[in-house]
N, C-alpha and C positions, 0 to 999 in steps of 0.2 A: 658497939658502934664500929663503923669502918673508920679507917684512918682519915678518909677524905670523901666528901660527897662527890668528888670528881670520878670516883670509881663506880658510882651508882649509875644505873640506867635511868630512863625517864618513864613515867606512867601518865597516860592521858585517858580521861573518860571519853568514850565515843558512843553516844546513845546509850544502849543497854549493855555495853561491854567496856572493858579496859583494854588499852593497847600499851604494852611495855616494849621498850627498845633498849638493848644492851649492846655495847660495842667494845671490841678489843682490837688492838693493833698487834698482830702476831708476827714475830721476826722469822717467818718462813714463807715460802712461795705458795701461791694459791693451790697448786697441785697437791702439796703436802697437807694443807688445811682441808681441802676437799676430801682427801683420803680419810682423814680423821672423822669426817662427818658421814661418810658413805660406805667405807669398807668394814664388813663385820668384824674382822680381826682387830681393827683399830677402834671401832665403836665400843667394844667391850672394855677397853682400857679406861674409858672416861664416862661412858654413858650406860649402856646395857647390852646384853646379847640381843642380836636381832639382825634383820636384813631390810634393806630398802631397795625396791626395784627402781632403777634410775631412768624413769620415763614418766611423763604425765599419765595419770591413771594407774600407775604401778602401786604395788602393796608396800606399806610402811608398817613393819611389825617389830616391836621391841618388848622384851620381857624382863621386868625388874624383879628378879627372883626373890630377893630379900624382902621386898615390900608387898609382893603379890600384884603389883600394878602391871597390866598388860596394855600396850598400845597396839591397836589394830586399825590402821587407817589407810588412806589412799594419798598418793602424791598428787597435789593439786597444781603445782607449778614446778617447772624444771628447765634449767639451762645449765649444761655441763660446766663445772668449775666456777659457776657464778651464782646460781639460785636453786634452792631446794625448799619446797613448802609442803607440809602435811599437817594433819590435825593431831594434836597431842591428846588423843582421847581413844577410848575403846568403844565397842558396840554399845549403843543405847545411851552414851554420854553426850553432853553438848559439844559442839565443835569448838576446838581451841586451836586455831591455826598457829603454826610455828613456822616462821620464815627465816631461812639462813641465806644471807647475801654476802658474797666475797668480792673484794675489789683489790687489785694489785696496787700497792703503794711502794714503788721502787722494788726492793727485794723482799718486802714484807706484804702482809695481807691484812686489810681491814675486814674483820668479821662483824657483821651486824645481825643480831638476833632480834626478831620482832615476834612477840607473843600476844595473842588476843585471847581474852577469857571473859565469860559472862560476869556482869558486875555484882552478882551475888556470890562470887567465889573470892577466896583470899588471894588477891593478886600479889600482895607483899610476900606471901609464902611461895608463890610460883616464881617470882623474881629471885628470891633468895635461893631457891633450889637451883635455878639456872646459873646464878652467880657461882654456886658451889661446883656445878658441873663444868662451867667454863674454866674454873681454877683447875679442875681435874684434866680438862682438855689441854691447857697450857703445860701442865706437868707431863702428860702423856706424849705430847708432840716433842718434848725435850728428851724423851726416853726414860723418864722416871715417874711412871704412873703412881698415883696416890689414891687412898681410900676417900670416900665422901667426907669432905671437911665440914663436920657438923658445927664447929665453932664459927666458921665463916657463914654458914647458913643462918645461925642464930643472930649474929651481929648484923648481917645485911637485912634480915627480916625486920629487926627493930628499926633500922634506918629507913627501909621502904615504908613501913607503917608510919613513921614520922613525916614522910612526904605526902601521905594521903590526907 
């Protein structure tokens, strides 16, 4: 289990899909957080090798070499340093929109991640995976990248399952 449910995001059923929302307050400016989300050299430190064309209709490609998962999608929403959305899926897979929103809060950034997935998928697993990747992002932005925190993944998956 996690230390506190305050760390967990929220999950809501919306018709035939789930929508999950995870938030973090990051003690860095929006330009730094945006770079972590969009620059290939920084994305590899916490997410995966890949590239995202920073324009609506641009390509969003990520390659999770260890797991064999390939994301090959299109940017559906884009506002520089504020909003980036693409589907967390590959060709032939259902749409799983992933939306990153950044808001300046003083010298910090509120990062909001919204994930939608079909209701026949394991949303607790998806949320737990993103919790782990957000932990990796927070470490990488501090200059100390970490490997995928599997214990965090397991604990938060249990916690998200308990919410459903």
